[in-house]
C-alpha positions as CSV (number, residue, x, y, z in Angstrom):
1,G,21.8,5.3,-21.3
2,P,24.2,2.6,-19.9
3,D,22.7,2.7,-16.4
4,W,19.2,1.5,-17.6
5,Q,17.9,-2.0,-18.6
6,V,15.1,-3.4,-20.4
7,V,12.7,-5.3,-18.1
8,H,10.1,-7.9,-19.6
9,P,7.2,-7.9,-17.1
10,Q,6.1,-11.5,-15.8
11,V,3.3,-10.8,-13.4
12,S,1.8,-7.6,-12.9
13,G,-0.7,-6.6,-10.2
14,I,-3.8,-4.2,-10.6
15,C,-3.4,-2.0,-7.7
16,G,-6.2,0.0,-6.0
17,S,-4.5,3.3,-7.0
18,D,-4.5,2.0,-10.6
19,I,-8.4,1.3,-10.5
20,A,-8.7,4.9,-8.9
21,A,-6.8,6.5,-12.0
22,I,-8.7,4.5,-14.4
23,T,-12.5,5.1,-12.8
24,G,-11.6,8.8,-12.1
25,H,-11.7,8.7,-8.5
26,A,-8.0,9.6,-8.0
27,S,-7.0,13.0,-6.7
28,F,-6.4,15.8,-9.3
29,Y,-3.4,16.6,-6.8
30,L,-1.6,13.7,-8.6
31,D,-2.3,15.0,-12.1
32,P,0.8,17.4,-12.5
33,L,3.1,14.6,-11.0
34,T,2.4,12.2,-14.0
35,S,3.1,12.4,-17.9
36,F,0.7,11.2,-20.4
37,P,0.3,9.1,-21.9
38,F,1.5,6.5,-19.6
39,I,1.5,2.7,-19.3
40,P,0.0,1.5,-15.9
41,G,1.6,-1.1,-13.6
42,H,4.0,-0.6,-10.6
43,E,3.8,-3.8,-8.9
44,L,5.5,-6.5,-11.0
45,S,8.1,-9.1,-11.3
46,G,9.9,-9.2,-14.3
47,R,13.0,-10.7,-16.3
48,L,16.0,-8.7,-17.8
49,E,17.5,-9.6,-21.2
50,D,19.8,-11.9,-19.5
51,G,17.1,-13.9,-17.9
52,T,17.6,-12.5,-14.1
53,R,14.3,-12.2,-12.4
54,V,14.2,-9.0,-10.8
55,V,11.4,-6.6,-8.9
56,V,11.2,-3.0,-9.9
57,Q,11.1,-0.3,-7.1
58,P,9.1,2.1,-8.9
59,V,9.9,5.6,-7.5
60,L,11.5,7.6,-9.9
61,G,13.8,9.9,-7.9
62,C,17.0,12.0,-8.3
63,A,19.2,8.8,-8.9
64,V,17.0,7.5,-11.4
65,R,16.6,11.2,-13.1
66,G,20.5,11.5,-13.3
67,I,20.4,14.4,-11.0
68,D,23.6,15.3,-8.6
69,P,23.6,16.3,-6.0
70,P,20.3,14.6,-4.8
71,C,17.4,16.7,-3.3
72,R,17.5,16.9,0.5
73,M,14.6,14.0,0.5
74,C,16.8,11.5,-1.5
75,K,19.9,12.3,0.4
76,E,18.0,11.2,3.5
77,G,17.0,8.1,1.9
78,R,13.3,9.2,1.5
79,I,13.3,8.8,-2.2
80,G,9.2,8.7,-2.1
81,L,9.3,12.2,-1.2
82,C,12.0,13.5,-4.1
83,E,11.5,17.2,-4.9
84,N,12.8,16.5,-8.4
85,V,10.0,14.5,-10.0
86,T,9.5,16.8,-12.8
87,E,13.2,17.3,-13.5
88,G,16.2,15.4,-15.0
89,E,16.7,12.8,-17.9
90,I,13.2,11.3,-18.0
91,D,9.6,12.9,-18.2
92,V,7.3,14.0,-15.3
93,G,6.4,11.0,-12.8
94,L,6.4,9.8,-9.3
95,Q,6.5,6.5,-10.2
96,T,7.0,3.6,-12.9
97,G,3.6,3.4,-14.0
98,Y,2.9,7.0,-14.2
99,C,5.6,8.3,-16.2
100,H,5.4,8.3,-20.4
101,D,9.3,7.5,-20.7
102,T,9.4,4.4,-18.6
103,G,6.4,2.3,-19.5
104,G,5.0,0.1,-16.9
105,G,4.2,-3.5,-15.9
106,W,1.0,-3.3,-18.1
107,G,3.1,-3.5,-21.2
108,E,5.3,-6.0,-22.7
109,Q,8.5,-4.1,-21.6
110,L,9.4,-1.2,-19.5
111,V,13.0,0.3,-18.9
112,A,14.2,0.5,-15.3
113,H,17.3,2.3,-13.9
114,E,19.5,0.1,-12.1
115,S,19.2,1.5,-8.8
116,Q,15.4,0.4,-9.2
117,L,16.2,-3.4,-9.7
118,Y,16.2,-6.1,-6.9
119,E,17.1,-9.5,-7.7
120,I,14.4,-12.0,-6.6
121,P,15.4,-14.6,-4.3
122,D,14.9,-18.5,-5.6
123,A,12.6,-19.0,-2.5
124,I,10.1,-16.5,-4.1
125,G,8.0,-17.3,-7.2
126,D,6.9,-14.7,-9.7
127,E,3.6,-14.3,-8.2
128,A,4.7,-13.7,-4.6
129,A,7.4,-11.3,-6.2
130,M,4.6,-9.1,-7.7
131,L,3.6,-8.2,-4.2
132,T,6.8,-7.1,-2.9
133,E,5.8,-3.2,-3.9
134,P,2.9,-3.3,-1.7
135,L,4.7,-5.2,1.1
136,A,7.3,-2.5,1.0
137,C,4.7,0.1,1.5
138,A,3.4,-1.7,4.3
139,I,6.7,-2.1,5.8
140,H,7.3,1.5,5.7
141,A,3.9,2.4,7.4
142,A,4.6,0.0,10.3
143,L,8.3,1.5,10.7
144,R,7.1,5.1,10.3
145,T,4.9,4.9,13.3
146,G,6.5,2.2,15.3
147,A,4.1,0.6,17.5
148,E,5.0,-0.2,21.0
149,P,4.7,-3.6,22.8
150,E,1.7,-2.4,25.1
151,D,-0.1,-0.8,22.3
152,T,-3.3,-1.6,20.7
153,V,-3.4,-1.4,16.8
154,L,-6.1,-1.3,14.5
155,V,-5.9,-2.0,10.7
156,M,-8.7,-0.4,8.9
157,G,-9.4,-2.7,5.8
158,A,-8.3,-6.4,4.7
159,G,-7.5,-5.6,0.8
160,C,-4.0,-6.4,-0.3
161,L,-2.4,-3.4,1.6
162,G,-4.3,-3.8,4.6
163,L,-3.5,-7.5,5.1
164,L,0.1,-6.9,4.2
165,T,0.1,-4.0,6.8
166,V,-1.3,-6.6,9.4
167,A,2.0,-8.8,8.4
168,A,4.4,-5.9,8.8
169,V,3.2,-4.8,12.1
170,K,2.9,-8.2,13.3
171,N,6.6,-9.3,12.3
172,L,8.5,-6.0,12.7
173,T,6.6,-3.8,15.5
174,P,4.2,-6.4,17.3
175,P,1.8,-4.6,19.8
176,R,0.0,-6.0,22.7
177,K,-3.2,-6.6,20.4
178,L,-3.6,-6.3,16.7
179,I,-7.1,-5.8,15.2
180,C,-8.2,-6.1,11.5
181,V,-11.3,-4.8,10.2
182,A,-12.3,-7.4,7.3
183,K,-15.6,-7.3,5.2
184,Y,-15.4,-10.8,3.5
185,P,-14.5,-14.4,5.0
186,H,-11.6,-14.9,2.9
187,Q,-10.1,-11.7,3.9
188,A,-10.6,-12.4,7.7
189,A,-9.1,-15.9,7.3
190,L,-6.1,-14.3,5.6
191,A,-5.7,-11.6,8.2
192,K,-5.6,-14.2,11.1
193,S,-3.0,-16.3,9.4
194,L,-0.9,-13.3,8.9
195,G,-0.9,-12.3,12.6
196,A,-4.1,-10.5,13.6
197,D,-5.1,-11.2,17.1
198,L,-8.8,-10.3,16.5
199,V,-10.6,-9.9,13.1
200,V,-13.9,-8.1,13.1
201,N,-16.5,-7.0,10.6
202,P,-17.0,-3.2,10.0
203,S,-20.5,-3.5,11.4
204,E,-18.9,-4.3,15.1
205,V,-15.9,-2.5,15.2
206,Y,-16.9,0.0,17.4
207,Q,-18.2,-2.3,20.1
208,R,-15.0,-4.9,19.7
209,V,-12.5,-1.8,19.8
210,R,-14.4,-0.5,23.0
211,Y,-14.3,-4.0,24.6
212,S,-10.5,-4.2,23.7
213,T,-9.2,-1.0,25.0
214,Q,-11.7,-0.7,27.9
215,A,-13.0,2.5,26.3
216,R,-16.7,4.1,27.0
217,R,-18.9,4.4,24.2
218,I,-21.4,7.4,23.9
219,E,-24.2,7.2,21.2
220,T,-24.9,10.1,19.0
221,V,-27.9,11.8,18.1
222,D,-30.0,9.5,15.7
223,N,-30.2,11.8,12.5
224,L,-29.4,11.6,8.9
225,L,-26.1,13.5,9.1
226,E,-24.0,11.4,11.7
227,K,-24.7,8.3,13.0
228,R,-21.2,7.1,14.4
229,P,-20.8,6.6,18.1
230,V,-17.9,8.5,20.1
231,L,-15.3,6.6,22.0
232,L,-13.6,7.8,25.0
233,G,-10.5,5.8,24.6
234,G,-9.9,3.5,21.7
235,A,-6.7,1.9,19.6
236,D,-3.3,3.6,20.3
237,I,-2.6,3.6,16.4
238,V,-5.1,3.2,13.4
239,F,-3.6,2.0,10.2
240,E,-6.2,3.3,7.5
241,C,-5.6,1.1,4.3
242,A,-9.0,1.5,2.2
243,G,-8.7,5.2,1.4
244,S,-12.6,5.7,1.6
245,A,-14.4,8.6,3.2
246,N,-16.3,6.0,5.4
247,S,-13.1,4.2,6.5
248,L,-11.2,7.6,7.2
249,G,-14.4,8.9,9.2
250,D,-14.1,5.8,11.5
251,S,-10.5,5.8,11.8
252,V,-10.4,9.2,13.5
253,R,-13.2,8.1,16.0
254,L,-11.5,4.8,16.9
255,A,-8.1,6.4,17.7
256,R,-7.7,7.4,21.4
257,G,-7.0,10.7,22.4
258,G,-3.4,11.6,21.6
259,G,-3.2,8.3,19.4
260,K,-2.2,8.2,15.8
261,V,-3.9,7.8,12.6
262,V,-1.9,6.6,9.6
263,L,-2.9,6.9,6.1
264,V,-1.8,3.9,4.1
265,G,-4.5,3.5,1.4
266,M,-4.4,6.2,-1.0
267,P,-7.4,8.6,-0.5
268,G,-8.9,10.8,-2.7
269,K,-10.8,14.2,-2.3
270,E,-12.9,12.8,0.7
271,E,-15.0,14.6,3.3
272,V,-13.8,14.0,6.8
273,D,-15.1,15.4,9.9
274,W,-12.0,17.2,11.7
275,A,-13.5,17.7,14.9
276,P,-12.4,14.3,16.5
277,I,-8.9,15.1,15.1
278,W,-8.7,18.5,16.8
279,Q,-10.7,17.3,20.1
280,R,-8.6,14.1,20.5
281,E,-5.4,15.8,19.6
282,L,-4.5,13.2,16.9
283,Q,-1.4,12.7,15.1
284,V,-2.4,12.1,11.5
285,T,0.3,11.0,9.2
286,G,0.6,9.8,5.5
287,A,2.7,6.8,4.7
288,Y,3.8,7.0,1.2
289,A,6.1,4.4,-0.9
290,Y,9.5,3.4,1.0
291,G,13.2,4.3,0.7
292,V,15.7,3.7,3.4
293,E,14.5,3.2,6.8
294,A,15.5,4.2,10.1
295,N,17.4,0.9,10.6
296,G,19.6,1.7,7.5
297,K,18.1,-1.0,5.3
298,R,16.2,-0.5,2.0
299,T,12.3,-1.3,2.4
300,F,12.6,-3.2,-0.7
301,E,15.2,-5.5,0.7
302,M,13.3,-6.0,4.0
303,A,10.2,-6.8,1.8
304,L,12.0,-9.4,-0.2
305,E,13.6,-10.8,3.3
306,L,10.0,-11.1,4.8
307,A,8.2,-12.5,2.0
308,P,9.0,-16.0,1.9
309,S,7.5,-16.7,5.3
310,L,4.3,-14.9,4.5
311,K,3.3,-17.3,1.6
312,L,2.4,-14.2,-0.4
313,E,1.4,-16.3,-3.6
314,R,-1.7,-17.2,-2.0
315,M,-2.9,-13.6,-2.2
316,A,-2.1,-13.4,-6.0
317,G,-4.6,-14.0,-8.7
318,P,-6.9,-14.7,-10.6
319,F,-4.3,-14.0,-13.6
320,F,-5.3,-12.5,-17.0
321,P,-3.3,-12.2,-20.4
322,L,-3.1,-8.3,-21.4
323,D,-5.5,-8.9,-24.2
324,D,-8.1,-9.5,-21.7
325,Y,-7.6,-6.2,-19.8
326,R,-11.1,-5.4,-19.7
327,E,-12.2,-8.4,-17.9
328,A,-9.3,-8.1,-15.5
329,I,-10.1,-4.4,-14.7
330,E,-13.6,-5.3,-14.1
331,Y,-12.7,-8.5,-12.1
332,A,-10.3,-5.9,-9.9
333,M,-12.9,-3.5,-9.2
334,A,-15.1,-6.5,-7.7
335,S,-12.2,-8.6,-6.3
336,G,-13.6,-8.4,-2.6
337,R,-16.8,-10.1,-3.3
338,M,-15.2,-12.5,-5.8
339,N,-12.7,-13.8,-3.1
340,A,-9.7,-12.2,-4.7
341,I,-6.7,-10.1,-3.0
342,R,-4.6,-9.0,-5.9
343,V,-5.9,-9.6,-9.6
344,A,-3.0,-9.4,-12.0
345,F,-1.7,-9.7,-15.8
346,D,0.3,-13.1,-16.3
347,Q,3.0,-12.7,-19.4
348,R,5.0,-15.8,-18.8
349,A,5.6,-17.9,-21.7
350,K,3.1,-21.1,-21.3
């Protein structure tokens, strides 16, 4: 239709959610919210037919689907929670990259509604622009929770989403102390450069959070079922960015009583002990996608404004041609130990 454009992907990231789908670790909850076969790729920078450089905001809400009046969520600007993702002029799908009709960034072209397109400023290269989407997710998570100046904030995980969450919290809701848990040295260095006050290894997180928050640590009975300690006290807000059962289990123990745990990384069907959530009266909330924030700004606009100062290009790569997709996916699955943050496909003319 006249409100749609053909987009030629230039750089397209391989996200953790893409890997989860390919390897069968994604939750089947999402299955009826996609349409098959689909072409993956929702993190991308591209070019229009006239050469304009754009990023694609991938949510397929009411405006994209030609639905008017919009649902109550889209009307509020919370397009990630659209209630019409199975309706309208295109097939079922939460986002570009999970919808049969739109294509995705791992193809030679895709189609996008004009409401999804944001022009890339000259100050941002194609590699950095590819990371606009995960940066927008991190900004939404930071603003959804709203750390206070006296808070201690803990970010669990220093992959792409964890690092960008560190940057978003530091720049938009700076707390008294910002702690990041990083497994690898290159992740730790980036976390520090993006604003973390303290970077800790997973093996020392309980001790360092305890010291930083003056919490009390109580050891559990040494058995095969549960060896995690209990903290009386802890972080005011914990951003869980890994999506794994281990990280989720730690997150609900590292938040103080009455604190908040924000799920930023995409979890699957993971087993988590609910006792700490119950006993500590924790607020557990999801932070999915983006839209229009409480300040009235679109999250993607905020991401493009913040991106130049973060030098996101250092987080992008290595790059692979589409023909080498097997090698690219294998590399992405091992990105942490391979000193990479976001493996991507590069389709730019050489």
